[in-house]
Steps between C-alpha positions, in 0.01 A plus 500: 500500500184503711219261576202713583645771723786289640863516376652152468815470711728232636827463688790383285876483464593722207824479300621774266803431280686662213830459318776731627649720226253366243506812279881487484497130412239551227691799363815287469329191350124528454427170326742298711372644830133443413571142391700422816234648729227301326702179536577566867133566570403175333778279641564641848245751620148395403552137605615603846207734545266210429697265730452742790125553436541851367299685237637732232270799523660687210822566314624842391795467265777398737273508807286248685221535755428179692253393767544224760277365773776524762825685564681167547408390147587842357844529658590137434411559137699822452808362677481196271466725194789725596725202576418338165552828312840557667618153404370527143658843437829444688696436181423846360673829570326688780383779268325247275318291760122498535432558869164552669436748777215370715272649766266296722217634716203356683193721493142560410429505125204611291381259230431645155427209267835320461692804622579600859529852635545685825753604761636146542596493132650849509725412794630188321582712193694752712689220679607362163657840421703479823638156416843455346552304175452135592360606839173485693342756733209398724273701726498440875150355468620240249811424704300440819298236315813301409718561807593162646355314202769576244875522556575845362806724490330832566611856563267736680546831313254684721198708420495631145295785359368361174373721218126574525467281812391715795636287783860382534549128427752285685700309240720190502747397232522127427835377368492211255775238509590230253381218723181519702299806585775648713732459791431722797769767475358828631666818382755652735374796700660836423746616768425804715736721296558557127617179339685447173647218294764561233466238226799383294545737208448342158812471285388628158854505357507153346827461689488248785821646642307815589295305755763578762450872440118472524518290816766718660294810432190350662701383802638852544150649481370250758791576733455878464124484558555283808680792663174695516374399842138582416494260202438124513716355221476140379834320510688414182452123539122538489473754219746304282270197494322688220814525285439394141123475548219701347334638812177673588579786737174457691587135558848596623338750737277227645766230519766718664262712706614839366319808375765629258692313231798637305580333170727595212714398206852550367580539130860512374621637167876498454645671806178688570233370734146615573327406825126549535299465819142531613339510843155341531244482779454124498166518682338704222735465202541880483831629357657753738825574319698404191836627375811400311872541563771500233867427563831370372622150583865611497490492881217258560519501880501879523197508268328237714552712813382820333184343361419336832528835680292672231226238516484494879510877547220532244260230617538557876312833490250346255418227751468757776272719283281197423481418872405861584220488242380165637489644855322812375215286362447311827204602721599730787377249759717221357844662530783326683835652603656435160209664313518804728874528431442479125235770513743730680766484226332713230415758768869524589576551129293821503738656758224740603390588854164324467653204319768445766245531782264253337789257437609522865142425611487188279840381625393557860201271434729242339735505801203469740396189303854361500735671752802309360443610139856622433450669163192690623695617807790614282275673248317686778836619637596629157170686460540673835834626366318652201231650722756679715732592213224661294372712788172309543555389858285638781740365763858481374649328803224237518517419127880482502497268803229285338707461182799376700280268713343346190843454342624310807180290501552412134850370576374301798220350289724368221873554452494307171249717312714713267222754440422547870873534577531765228210708631617474862850604395359798314311619809809470724715694251232759421458613859863438599361275773789267417634602159779241498252220576267637233765493226615154608142372475459650154825337387384169644171528313686566174722197563188287549328628186688718253210491252259714702476851356337642811787384723746688279268802514477502881874439530565802278247706694660418836853565374405850388382566853828391655701699244634211284359660187714340228410150621140618525495609134642164394237308699217718372623447145494121554143525625400691186668246271337204675150649484480778239116503507475492878213704654757645741736625226416857598639429847823363353538812285424729795761336723754514214428872478556534876829310479628734227386799710699371796808472279453859379397400144202733488430481125474120519288525813257730317487272196421187704246685716315619189494143362364375829223760500403406145431145622330593827483852649581420865600739774855369553595559135365857515721562806813370329420710193435807715828485696706415190351790303538742790869422553568525125328840477180391322273668748183515290500125444590446867198706611263302277639173643459626859137596433427151359676331793299698755174419323578131545627546857347825636623451858864458402765713673878483504487474880278192495720345232806546724308350794457182297859408595575333169844372423507755216571785740789315661695479174738791429438458124137600537537802725401734214154340475358720779678803355339426164154468659536838667622663180215343301244642742373207706345617831713481812 
């Protein structure tokens, strides 16, 4: 490796390649796979390497390490190889094809006899691992050498942290087409909000007549998802271009410009049908959710509706959770209004004094960044309601006025955002600022999107406060059915407990309050438990609940609660709430 004391080095274009899924192919047909690979090497690969002035440094089973004098020669060669391989293997089933993954880098190499070593080689090997079957990944250094010299269809996938490589490497994917190196078709940029495509579900029934059911189900899911204002949903005409095709989800993500892809299948047996679905992050290939739904085809359209609602109500919070996690990983100095909003959501879910305050601070920053951000304005209004209602406000009048101001601003910013309308309506009803307007806004939000669990929850919450408790219980129950694993389930249970209390059903109020506390011990549930126990004569349990409530909200008094001017105290059905607090032992 050395001449005297000097290491021999040179600049080169390095290519690393291996066969995707080689172990699986060998396991299925060892002799056949080895013979086919040997023939392909002889007939297609080695000749092209020589034609493009390349050198085979070494082979390792299914792998190749190549060296070229220029990036132009290297990339021309690998595009030619991939195109020839795709044509040669096109007659085989996809799971039987021999497909190379290829990485190309330009860098300094160390010469060791016929072998080459060094960082330049290591980067090429890591790029090969990033490539898809039949695909090519090139480093920014290699791409700069060929830019303007070759007509390439490239996708900039940004800086990648490669294993055992200290610095991040900017990477480009090169798409290979049947004719020529490529046509210039850059990948669509992701929109500025969560984006999803719903692919046609595969009919696994062997019954072509079931296609209408599969297609109708997907159309219903697309329509239902489109009602979520914060989601960017690809239209049916675009997603159905993939019908009947074997698709790569990452490719769909690039071609449609979406982050999330929902795919599924339908299998029929007699009058029974099983629908499976999975949600994938198309930018990484990570599976976020998978589930199955069983039903009876006796009423096919009813089944179609039920499955569509189940799928949508399940994946909507999954997408939001994935977006929250993505925002959490972003550097603090790179947060936009949307990221700040996402970071506020899990803090709201805590329903603690510190959590609510921190969430309000983040939303205030989001609104400062974008003063017309309707959902952030509505969410801030809702959180001020919680601050006042839980006894955490240092200035009741100012916080109540701010909640109403933010609610009005949310409506002015966007009267077509169902979520913002819901939150604004909740604030108006909560403080009785305009209870009739508040309920009308909540009803309008439900009409716009009946698949949103949180809208049903807030509608139930507000209706308890205006004394319409039976409707409230129904709406809260719908919220629970739509999102049984929701992080705010404890809030749904607590408000159900409060509704039963208001109707005088103290045993049910106690039962729901206990269930709420098992999920998340928050102050509001302790209060409902305390007053329900006190009025039903269970004073020992009431005292324990009061002590826990005051630990979570030490400055709470009945007087301050009354000063909050909530709608709750204007409803004759809830007049006993203050009586119950006094009997339980809350301070005046």
